[in-house]
C-alpha positions in Angstrom: -36.9 47.7 76.5 -33.7 49.5 75.5 -32.0 48.4 72.3 -28.3 48.4 72.0 -26.2 47.5 68.9 -23.5 44.9 69.4 -20.8 46.2 66.9 -17.6 48.2 66.5 -18.3 49.2 62.9 -18.4 52.9 63.2 -20.0 53.5 59.7 -22.7 51.0 60.4 -23.4 52.4 63.8 -23.8 55.9 62.4 -26.3 54.6 59.9 -28.3 52.8 62.6 -28.1 55.7 65.1 -29.7 58.0 62.5 -33.0 56.0 63.0 -33.2 57.5 66.5 -34.0 54.0 67.8 -30.6 53.0 69.1 -30.2 53.4 72.9 -26.6 52.3 73.3 -23.7 50.2 72.0 -21.8 47.2 73.3 -18.4 46.2 72.0 -15.9 43.5 73.0 -12.3 42.6 72.1 -13.4 40.4 69.1 -15.5 43.2 67.6 -12.8 45.8 68.1 -10.2 43.5 66.4 -12.6 42.8 63.6 -13.0 46.6 62.9 -9.3 46.8 62.1 -9.0 50.1 63.9 -7.2 51.2 67.1 -9.4 50.8 70.2 -9.4 54.3 71.6 -10.2 56.3 68.4 -12.9 53.7 67.6 -14.5 54.1 71.0 -14.3 57.8 70.8 -16.1 57.8 67.5 -18.8 55.5 68.8 -19.3 57.6 71.9 -19.7 60.7 69.7 -22.2 58.8 67.5 -24.4 57.4 70.2 -25.2 59.4 73.3 -26.3 56.4 75.3 -24.1 53.9 77.2 -21.2 52.4 75.2 -19.7 49.2 76.8 -16.0 48.8 76.3 -14.3 45.7 77.7 -11.2 45.3 79.8 -8.8 42.5 78.7 -6.8 42.1 81.9 -7.5 39.1 84.1 -6.5 40.5 87.5 -8.2 43.1 89.7 -5.5 45.7 89.5 -5.2 45.3 85.7 -8.9 45.5 85.2 -9.2 48.6 87.3 -6.3 50.3 85.5 -7.7 49.5 82.1 -11.2 50.5 83.3 -9.9 54.0 84.3 -8.3 54.4 80.8 -11.5 53.4 79.1 -13.6 55.8 81.3 -11.4 58.6 80.2 -12.5 58.2 76.6 -16.0 59.7 77.1 -18.6 60.1 79.9 -20.9 57.5 78.4 -18.3 54.6 78.5 -19.4 51.6 80.5 -16.6 49.4 81.7 -17.2 45.8 80.7 -15.8 43.1 83.0 -15.8 39.3 83.0 -17.9 37.4 85.6 -14.9 36.0 87.5 -13.9 36.7 91.1 -11.3 39.2 90.0 -13.9 40.8 87.6 -16.4 41.1 90.5 -13.8 42.7 92.7 -12.9 45.1 90.0 -16.6 45.9 89.4 -17.0 46.8 93.1 -13.9 49.0 93.0 -14.8 50.8 89.8 -18.5 51.2 90.9 -17.3 52.8 94.2 -15.2 55.2 92.0 -18.4 56.2 90.1 -18.0 54.1 87.0 -20.8 52.4 85.2 -20.1 48.7 84.7 -21.3 45.8 82.6 -20.5 42.3 83.9 -20.5 40.0 81.0 -20.4 36.2 80.2 -23.2 35.4 82.6 -24.6 31.9 82.4 -26.4 31.4 85.7 -28.8 33.2 88.0 -26.4 33.0 91.0 -23.7 34.6 88.9 -26.1 37.4 88.2 -26.8 37.7 91.9 -23.1 38.1 92.6 -22.8 40.8 90.0 -25.7 42.8 91.5 -24.0 42.5 94.9 -20.8 43.9 93.4 -22.8 46.9 92.2 -22.9 46.2 88.4 -24.9 48.6 86.4 -25.7 45.9 83.8 -25.5 42.1 83.8 -25.1 40.4 80.4 -26.6 36.9 80.2 -25.6 35.1 77.0 -28.8 33.6 75.6 -27.6 32.2 72.3 -24.7 30.4 73.8 -26.9 28.7 76.4 -29.4 27.7 73.6 -26.5 26.2 71.7 -25.7 24.0 74.6 -29.3 22.7 74.8 -30.3 25.0 77.7 -33.2 27.5 77.8 -31.5 30.9 77.7 -34.8 32.7 78.2 -35.4 30.9 81.5 -32.2 32.5 82.8 -33.6 35.9 82.0 -36.8 35.1 84.0 -34.8 33.8 86.9 -32.6 36.9 87.1 -35.6 39.2 86.8 -37.3 37.5 89.7 -34.2 37.6 91.9 -33.5 41.3 91.2 -37.2 42.2 91.8 -37.2 40.1 95.0 -34.4 42.2 96.6 -34.7 45.5 94.8 -31.4 45.3 93.0 -30.9 48.2 90.5 -28.7 46.2 88.1 -30.2 46.2 84.7 -30.6 42.9 82.7 -28.9 43.3 79.4 -29.8 40.3 77.2 -26.8 39.4 75.0 -25.8 36.8 72.5 -29.0 37.5 70.6 -29.4 35.4 67.5 -33.0 36.0 66.3 -35.9 38.4 66.3 -37.7 35.8 68.5 -34.9 36.3 71.1 -35.7 40.0 71.2 -39.4 39.4 71.6 -39.0 36.8 74.3 -36.4 38.8 76.2 -38.9 41.7 76.3 -41.7 39.4 77.5 -39.4 38.1 80.2 -38.7 41.6 81.6 -35.2 42.2 80.3 -34.3 45.9 80.6 -32.1 45.9 77.5 -31.0 43.7 74.7 -27.9 44.1 72.6 -28.3 42.8 69.1 -26.2 42.6 65.9 -27.0 45.1 63.2 -28.8 42.5 61.0 -31.2 41.6 63.8 -31.9 45.3 64.4 -32.9 45.7 60.8 -35.1 42.7 60.9 -37.1 43.9 63.9 -39.4 46.2 61.8 -39.9 43.8 58.9 -42.9 41.7 58.1 -44.1 40.3 54.8 -47.7 41.5 55.5 -46.5 45.0 56.1 -44.8 45.0 52.7 -47.9 43.6 51.0 -50.2 46.0 52.7 -48.1 49.0 51.7 -47.9 47.8 48.1 -51.7 47.5 47.9 -52.2 51.0 49.4 -49.8 52.6 46.9 -51.4 50.8 44.0 -54.8 52.0 44.9 -53.6 55.5 45.5 -51.8 55.6 42.1 -55.0 54.5 40.4 -56.9 57.4 42.0 -54.8 59.9 40.2 -54.5 62.1 43.3 -51.4 63.8 44.8 -50.6 64.9 48.4 
């Protein structure tokens, strides 16, 4: 499963990308605003930092506006993915931009039939929001399983990009459910490799090695 970082903090993204384990980045208007930097220089820096797909979101609500903004975003770098809302206008814009050769990420997906419509519109990625469904008492992971089954049934190439990830368990369960990608906050990324027993084991190994008096 590919791991994307959900952030617009360019310094943090540089640090995480240095691990060699980051496959892409997703941003949204809230993250860009939080960064305090202008959108286009920020996106350019991110695209230079991470060679994989970088999702950048349109803020227009109508087809023509989304397409115009999508074209501007695409001009930033070849690895830009135009992020569009799962509305009728968003799906129309997705189809138009896809036909123009753009990669697209249809976001704010909360049902399997919405995901079906995004695939029919030619979306490169569909972003189901797991955490927000869980917050409402629904099973977000069941949505991933439903989308996976529908896409596999009909051979859709749209990739499932699990979003609104809140925990390490979400990442594990999304991988088990067959999600192609997951976009996660930096703190969750850092938690993926941690385990108390790993730390204890390493401590014991180093203690024994020090006692041996040897060097490598």
